[in-house]
Rosetta silent file (secondary structure, phi, psi, omega in degrees, C-alpha in Angstrom):
SEQUENCE: MEANATVVHREPWNKGKIVGQKAPFKLKDIWALRVRLQMEGRVRELALFNLGIDSKLRGCDLVGLKVRDVCHGDQVATRAIVMQHKTLRPVQFEITPATREALQAWIQQAGLRSEDFLFPSRIHESPHLGTRQYARILGRWVDDLGLDRADYGTHSMRRTKATLIYRRTKNLRAVQLLLGHSKLESTVRYLGIEVDDALEISEQTEI
SCORE:     score description
SCORE:     0.000 S_00000001
   1 L     0.000  141.420  178.685   -0.013    0.019   -0.026 S_00000001
   2 L   -72.843  149.173 -176.794    1.279    3.458   -0.863 S_00000001
   3 L   -62.344  -28.148 -176.378    2.206    5.715    2.070 S_00000001
   4 L  -100.949   14.011  178.588   -0.304    8.358    1.037 S_00000001
   5 L   -65.441  138.605  178.661   -3.150    5.947    0.419 S_00000001
   6 L   -86.926  128.052  177.637   -6.389    7.071    2.013 S_00000001
   7 L   -86.229  120.063  177.451   -8.008    4.651    4.418 S_00000001
   8 L   -87.994  120.497 -178.597  -11.785    4.605    3.851 S_00000001
   9 L   -97.526  117.555 -177.743  -13.682    4.233    7.033 S_00000001
  10 L  -104.917  131.407  175.805  -17.028    2.532    6.505 S_00000001
  11 L   -70.019  139.463  172.589  -19.849    2.676    9.045 S_00000001
  12 L   -54.814  138.088 -176.192  -21.320   -0.652    9.958 S_00000001
  13 L   -59.954  -27.073 -176.670  -24.539   -1.155    7.984 S_00000001
  14 L  -101.137   15.996 -178.618  -26.524   -1.781   11.154 S_00000001
  15 L   -63.228  127.162  179.300  -25.124    1.120   13.161 S_00000001
  16 L    76.716    4.234 -179.261  -27.987    2.746   15.089 S_00000001
  17 L  -111.093  147.895  172.553  -30.484    0.172   13.815 S_00000001
  18 L   -84.223  123.148 -177.630  -32.321   -2.510   15.765 S_00000001
  19 L  -106.168  135.299  177.028  -31.351   -5.852   14.307 S_00000001
  20 L   102.396 -126.488 -175.779  -33.557   -8.852   14.950 S_00000001
  21 L   -66.159  142.214  177.656  -36.901   -8.517   16.737 S_00000001
  22 L   -94.611  151.246 -175.346  -39.042   -5.574   15.821 S_00000001
  23 L   -67.470  142.159  170.129  -40.576   -3.294   18.380 S_00000001
  24 L   -74.943  157.044  175.752  -44.206   -3.628   19.427 S_00000001
  25 L   -77.113  146.120  177.126  -46.449   -0.629   18.991 S_00000001
  26 L   -83.249  156.190 -179.437  -47.260    1.525   22.087 S_00000001
  27 H   -55.699  -39.494  179.337  -50.840    2.100   23.137 S_00000001
  28 H   -63.689  -35.681  178.514  -50.625    5.773   22.144 S_00000001
  29 H   -66.478  -42.184 -179.812  -49.509    4.745   18.688 S_00000001
  30 H   -55.904  -52.399 -176.640  -52.355    2.260   18.326 S_00000001
  31 H   -67.912  -37.928  177.664  -54.979    4.884   19.204 S_00000001
  32 H   -61.121  -44.651 -178.893  -53.312    7.555   17.116 S_00000001
  33 H   -69.914  -39.868  179.287  -53.275    5.380   14.010 S_00000001
  34 H   -58.786  -46.003 -178.367  -56.883    4.159   14.546 S_00000001
  35 H   -62.931  -45.039  178.638  -58.109    7.750   14.688 S_00000001
  36 H   -59.030  -48.844 -179.481  -56.116    8.639   11.555 S_00000001
  37 H   -65.352  -34.328  177.497  -57.425    5.712    9.551 S_00000001
  38 H   -68.754  -43.258 -175.109  -61.014    6.436   10.645 S_00000001
  39 H   -65.113  -37.735 -173.896  -60.750   10.152    9.864 S_00000001
  40 L   -91.925    6.007  177.267  -59.281    9.465    6.417 S_00000001
  41 L    65.324   27.112 -177.114  -61.846    6.727    5.584 S_00000001
  42 L   -88.697   74.255 -170.886  -59.212    4.043    5.079 S_00000001
  43 H   -61.348  -47.382  178.288  -61.733    1.269    5.841 S_00000001
  44 H   -61.095  -44.829 -177.742  -59.636   -1.713    4.640 S_00000001
  45 H   -65.433  -35.805  179.960  -56.538   -0.530    6.460 S_00000001
  46 H   -68.776  -39.114  176.751  -58.428   -0.005    9.705 S_00000001
  47 H   -63.300  -44.407 -179.341  -59.863   -3.557    9.495 S_00000001
  48 H   -62.642  -46.504 -178.579  -56.421   -4.936    8.723 S_00000001
  49 H   -61.752  -53.322 -176.912  -54.752   -3.002   11.523 S_00000001
  50 H   -58.682  -47.670 -179.810  -57.344   -3.827   14.152 S_00000001
  51 H   -68.521  -31.214  177.451  -57.436   -7.485   13.257 S_00000001
  52 H   -63.755  -42.313  176.724  -53.643   -7.715   13.098 S_00000001
  53 H   -65.104  -49.939 -177.009  -53.479   -6.428   16.646 S_00000001
  54 H   -63.566  -43.475 -172.088  -56.251   -8.612   18.007 S_00000001
  55 H   -75.006  -30.531 -178.224  -55.328  -11.804   16.274 S_00000001
  56 L    59.192   27.497  179.604  -51.601  -11.765   17.074 S_00000001
  57 L   -82.857  152.622  170.771  -51.208  -13.852   13.883 S_00000001
  58 L   -65.638  156.073 -179.913  -48.072  -14.055   11.744 S_00000001
  59 H   -52.641  -45.305 -177.009  -48.399  -12.038    8.527 S_00000001
  60 H   -64.295  -29.022  179.530  -48.831  -15.046    6.327 S_00000001
  61 H   -82.732  -33.105  179.821  -51.769  -16.311    8.433 S_00000001
  62 H   -66.636  -50.365 -177.874  -53.358  -12.862    8.694 S_00000001
  63 H   -68.275  -16.604 -178.841  -53.421  -12.148    4.972 S_00000001
  64 L   -93.469    5.078 -177.659  -54.693  -15.646    4.230 S_00000001
  65 L   -70.329  148.552  173.024  -57.904  -15.366    6.332 S_00000001
  66 E  -107.823  162.429 -177.920  -61.234  -15.832    4.653 S_00000001
  67 H   -55.996  -43.334 -178.424  -64.469  -14.119    5.596 S_00000001
  68 H   -62.092  -19.853 -177.975  -65.791  -17.385    7.053 S_00000001
  69 H   -71.770  -25.484 -177.982  -62.814  -17.521    9.403 S_00000001
  70 H  -119.886    3.040 -177.149  -64.082  -14.495   11.323 S_00000001
  71 E  -122.645  146.251  166.086  -67.813  -14.558   10.641 S_00000001
  72 E  -114.323  104.816 -174.652  -70.802  -16.534   11.808 S_00000001
  73 L    72.193 -126.686  178.684  -73.325  -16.009    9.088 S_00000001
  74 L  -104.093   17.423 -178.326  -73.381  -12.351    8.273 S_00000001
  75 E  -120.148  137.067  177.713  -72.082  -11.337   11.690 S_00000001
  76 E   -69.875  135.334 -175.192  -68.446  -10.965   12.761 S_00000001
  77 L   -81.318  162.310  178.669  -67.725  -13.425   15.592 S_00000001
  78 L   -85.874  -17.582  174.731  -66.349  -12.545   19.016 S_00000001
  79 E  -145.679  157.718 -178.394  -63.697  -15.291   18.708 S_00000001
  80 E  -141.960  160.874  175.318  -62.031  -17.196   15.895 S_00000001
  81 E  -134.361  132.852 -175.477  -59.703  -20.225   15.520 S_00000001
  82 E  -133.717  141.941  171.768  -57.180  -20.525   12.780 S_00000001
  83 E   -82.181  123.090 -177.681  -54.683  -23.156   11.737 S_00000001
  84 L   -74.410  136.418  178.745  -51.184  -21.711   11.621 S_00000001
  85 L   -68.268  -42.087 -174.819  -49.191  -22.286    8.456 S_00000001
  86 L   -72.583  -38.906 -174.278  -45.833  -22.454   10.151 S_00000001
  87 L  -108.397  -12.735 -174.577  -46.651  -24.873   13.024 S_00000001
  88 L    56.979   31.345  176.282  -49.877  -26.528   11.706 S_00000001
  89 L  -115.743  141.442  179.104  -51.281  -25.945   15.185 S_00000001
  90 E   -73.073  149.471  173.695  -54.645  -24.200   15.754 S_00000001
  91 E  -135.616  137.145 -178.480  -54.671  -20.887   17.534 S_00000001
  92 E  -108.196  153.190  175.480  -57.606  -18.977   18.943 S_00000001
  93 E  -151.735  156.266  177.624  -58.065  -15.243   19.282 S_00000001
  94 E   -89.865  154.822  174.300  -60.601  -12.711   20.354 S_00000001
  95 L  -121.493  110.200 -172.273  -62.168  -10.091   18.132 S_00000001
  96 L   -77.110  161.768 -177.653  -62.934   -6.995   20.123 S_00000001
  97 H   -51.271  -43.514 -175.893  -65.953   -4.728   19.468 S_00000001
  98 H   -64.868  -36.783  179.328  -63.848   -2.068   17.685 S_00000001
  99 H   -73.580  -39.657 -179.467  -62.366   -4.709   15.402 S_00000001
 100 H   -61.103  -42.418  179.290  -65.704   -6.382   14.738 S_00000001
 101 H   -61.690  -45.821  179.599  -67.116   -2.967   13.733 S_00000001
 102 H   -61.136  -43.567  179.389  -64.143   -2.282   11.425 S_00000001
 103 H   -66.591  -42.295 -179.288  -64.386   -5.703    9.822 S_00000001
 104 H   -59.418  -43.337 -178.365  -68.166   -5.417    9.329 S_00000001
 105 H   -65.071  -40.038 -178.178  -67.721   -2.027    7.588 S_00000001
 106 H   -71.032  -44.139 -179.330  -64.942   -3.426    5.306 S_00000001
 107 H   -60.085  -37.852  179.680  -66.892   -6.610    4.400 S_00000001
 108 H   -74.022  -40.117  179.374  -69.915   -4.569    3.473 S_00000001
 109 H   -65.523  -39.602 -177.028  -67.956   -1.958    1.533 S_00000001
 110 H   -85.250  -13.049 -177.399  -66.028   -4.623   -0.444 S_00000001
 111 L    63.592   44.278 -178.290  -69.154   -6.861   -0.922 S_00000001
 112 L   -80.971  144.593  173.391  -67.263   -9.901    0.361 S_00000001
 113 L  -104.249  171.584 -178.183  -68.908  -13.311    0.639 S_00000001
 114 L   -51.574  -42.849 -174.974  -68.171  -16.126    3.059 S_00000001
 115 L   -84.642   -4.741 -177.344  -65.742  -17.911    0.752 S_00000001
 116 L   -80.993  154.043  172.435  -63.813  -14.805   -0.263 S_00000001
 117 E   -67.837  138.159 -176.353  -60.476  -13.823    1.196 S_00000001
 118 L   -61.454  -34.274  178.953  -60.921  -11.187    3.838 S_00000001
 119 L  -126.652   77.598  178.097  -58.246   -8.960    2.251 S_00000001
 120 L   -58.129  144.852  177.839  -58.297   -9.541   -1.507 S_00000001
 121 L   -76.557  148.388  172.587  -55.221   -8.402   -3.407 S_00000001
 122 L   -90.708    4.346  177.930  -55.437   -5.548   -5.815 S_00000001
 123 L  -103.246  123.576 -170.961  -52.804   -7.323   -7.918 S_00000001
 124 L   -60.674  -28.425 -177.648  -54.463   -9.747  -10.321 S_00000001
 125 L   -73.198  -15.940 -174.432  -51.868  -12.471   -9.907 S_00000001
 126 L  -121.039  134.180 -179.924  -52.537  -12.927   -6.250 S_00000001
 127 L   -69.989  -28.669 -179.512  -55.958  -13.980   -4.713 S_00000001
 128 L  -140.997  165.298  179.166  -55.272  -12.186   -1.478 S_00000001
 129 L   -48.474  130.694  179.345  -53.029   -9.505    0.047 S_00000001
 130 L   -85.004  163.750  177.053  -49.431  -10.728    0.008 S_00000001
 131 H   -63.262  -35.488  179.574  -47.000  -10.523    2.899 S_00000001
 132 H   -70.765  -38.483  174.709  -44.897   -8.022    0.996 S_00000001
 133 H   -64.219  -41.452  176.302  -47.959   -5.830    0.295 S_00000001
 134 H   -59.098  -44.658 -179.772  -48.847   -6.106    4.018 S_00000001
 135 H   -63.310  -37.032  179.820  -45.314   -4.999    4.918 S_00000001
 136 H   -68.711  -38.235  179.687  -45.549   -1.956    2.590 S_00000001
 137 H   -61.265  -45.106 -179.329  -48.907   -0.997    4.143 S_00000001
 138 H   -62.876  -39.037  176.846  -47.383   -1.297    7.643 S_00000001
 139 H   -56.300  -40.081  176.280  -44.473    0.893    6.478 S_00000001
 140 H   -66.731  -36.610  178.892  -46.955    3.629    5.649 S_00000001
 141 H   -64.769  -41.818  175.918  -48.550    3.293    9.019 S_00000001
 142 H   -57.929  -41.407 -179.735  -45.106    3.697   10.615 S_00000001
 143 H   -64.023  -45.382 -179.971  -44.557    6.760    8.499 S_00000001
 144 H   -56.666  -35.391 -178.048  -47.974    8.149    9.518 S_00000001
 145 L   -87.266   -1.543  178.196  -46.970    7.856   13.136 S_00000001
 146 L    71.738   28.342  179.491  -43.661    9.570   12.562 S_00000001
 147 L   -99.667  171.005  179.939  -41.710    6.461   13.642 S_00000001
 148 L   -86.842  122.217 -178.781  -38.546    4.842   12.262 S_00000001
 149 H   -63.013  -22.069 -178.321  -39.292    2.080    9.745 S_00000001
 150 H   -66.498  -24.314 -174.818  -36.089    0.350   10.840 S_00000001
 151 H   -88.660  -13.642 -171.127  -37.624   -0.360   14.224 S_00000001
 152 L  -126.613  150.156  176.321  -40.953   -1.890   12.991 S_00000001
 153 L  -153.703 -173.521 -178.967  -42.092   -4.737   10.846 S_00000001
 154 H   -64.615  -28.633  179.014  -45.134   -7.024   10.414 S_00000001
 155 H   -68.094  -16.795  177.204  -43.990   -8.943   13.511 S_00000001
 156 H   -62.623  -36.802  178.956  -44.575   -5.720   15.462 S_00000001
 157 H   -65.068  -44.950 -179.551  -48.258   -6.344   14.954 S_00000001
 158 H   -65.360  -33.709 -173.660  -48.012   -9.907   16.331 S_00000001
 159 H   -84.807  -22.771 -170.222  -45.995   -8.759   19.332 S_00000001
 160 H   -54.856  -61.871 -173.254  -48.060   -5.681   20.304 S_00000001
 161 H   -67.816  -39.548 -178.963  -51.008   -7.200   22.156 S_00000001
 162 H   -58.495  -40.808  179.151  -48.944  -10.132   23.413 S_00000001
 163 H   -69.542  -42.473  176.902  -46.467   -7.733   25.051 S_00000001
 164 H   -62.051  -39.653  176.528  -49.217   -5.634   26.583 S_00000001
 165 H   -63.016  -47.973 -179.700  -50.901   -8.740   28.049 S_00000001
 166 H   -61.460  -45.976 -178.209  -47.624   -9.961   29.488 S_00000001
 167 H   -59.925  -34.163 -178.564  -46.753   -6.556   31.008 S_00000001
 168 H   -81.627  -35.231 -170.418  -50.127   -6.359   32.678 S_00000001
 169 H  -113.743  -21.341 -171.689  -50.486   -9.939   33.909 S_00000001
 170 L    60.588   17.406 -175.539  -46.969  -11.534   33.885 S_00000001
 171 L   -92.343   92.073 -178.462  -48.855  -14.623   32.704 S_00000001
 172 H   -64.825  -38.212 -176.860  -46.415  -16.333   30.327 S_00000001
 173 H   -65.886  -38.462  176.852  -48.617  -19.411   29.836 S_00000001
 174 H   -62.128  -44.361 -178.522  -51.542  -17.265   28.715 S_00000001
 175 H   -68.371  -35.650  176.673  -49.339  -15.409   26.159 S_00000001
 176 H   -59.745  -46.755  178.212  -47.923  -18.718   25.015 S_00000001
 177 H   -64.970  -40.125  179.148  -51.376  -20.056   24.200 S_00000001
 178 H   -65.787  -34.578  177.028  -52.409  -16.799   22.465 S_00000001
 179 H   -85.857  -11.453  178.101  -49.340  -16.870   20.261 S_00000001
 180 L    72.913   29.560  177.471  -49.720  -20.576   19.574 S_00000001
 181 L   -80.607  139.758  178.493  -46.145  -21.409   20.701 S_00000001
 182 L   -81.615  -27.577 -175.707  -45.524  -25.076   21.526 S_00000001
 183 L  -119.950  143.104  178.459  -42.710  -24.235   23.999 S_00000001
 184 H   -66.990  -31.151 -177.258  -42.672  -21.670   26.809 S_00000001
 185 H   -64.560  -32.928  175.833  -39.035  -20.931   25.994 S_00000001
 186 H   -60.836  -45.180 -179.739  -40.193  -19.619   22.544 S_00000001
 187 H   -64.943  -39.139  175.047  -42.519  -17.204   24.234 S_00000001
 188 H   -57.645  -49.437 -179.292  -39.813  -16.002   26.590 S_00000001
 189 H   -59.922  -45.336 -172.008  -37.472  -15.342   23.642 S_00000001
 190 H   -64.893  -37.953  177.734  -40.250  -13.799   21.625 S_00000001
 191 H   -80.857  -11.935 -178.035  -41.190  -11.243   24.280 S_00000001
 192 L    70.535   34.423 -175.784  -37.615  -10.496   25.013 S_00000001
 193 L   -69.362  126.954  179.518  -38.073  -11.259   28.687 S_00000001
 194 L   -75.914  158.916 -178.707  -34.936  -10.685   30.728 S_00000001
 195 H   -56.280  -47.160  179.901  -33.615  -13.405   32.998 S_00000001
 196 H   -58.638  -40.925 -179.518  -34.283  -11.372   36.161 S_00000001
 197 H   -61.988  -45.144 -175.996  -37.882  -10.809   35.011 S_00000001
 198 H   -65.526  -40.433 -179.522  -38.370  -14.496   34.352 S_00000001
 199 H   -67.566  -38.602  178.782  -36.884  -15.406   37.816 S_00000001
 200 H   -60.614  -43.771  174.996  -39.192  -12.935   39.509 S_00000001
 201 H   -59.627  -46.300 -177.020  -42.183  -14.645   37.930 S_00000001
 202 H   -61.467  -40.595 -179.184  -40.812  -18.014   38.961 S_00000001
 203 H   -64.275  -29.187 -177.928  -40.309  -16.886   42.565 S_00000001
 204 H   -85.192   -9.025  179.280  -43.905  -15.789   42.747 S_00000001
 205 L   -98.419  111.191 -179.504  -45.184  -19.215   41.624 S_00000001
 206 L   -83.740  141.488  176.371  -45.672  -21.571   44.539 S_00000001
 207 L  -119.225    0.000    0.000  -45.534  -25.326   43.991 S_00000001
């Protein structure tokens, strides 16, 4: 190397970025986005957002839902059960009143029938919204909230309610069931629970 050669200092690609698990949304973010979607009449997005939060489903399972999965007749159900693609295990979830209202409005606006996909794709090659399309929509939500896209992804939706439930109850088993995890260790990793936190829960559990 020549004596006067310039050494180029390159910043690590991930400097300042969260690598790995994406952050869950905060309650204030959830309500802020709901209000925005309602005010702007983004009916499909409101239904998708609310159901994504309630269901705690992976993106591939959420976009693959059919109307019959969440409806009894012409009414949106209070609970649903879905077979997960990744684990081939069933998982149940609640559908809260706000989500039922949003889904009912979307189903009526889109004229969807029982056998139709809940979120049809606007791209002719795909019968339903794809995971990439879902990720792009979520990216716009993150922009709407003034947050950093690097911190959030579709798994943020899956983690949001699970994280809130855990923080309020410290009930790992309940969260495990809601997420459809076969092992409690998976839930611990997924929530990012620290060892001290886990030990505190264990100490409070009498046998």
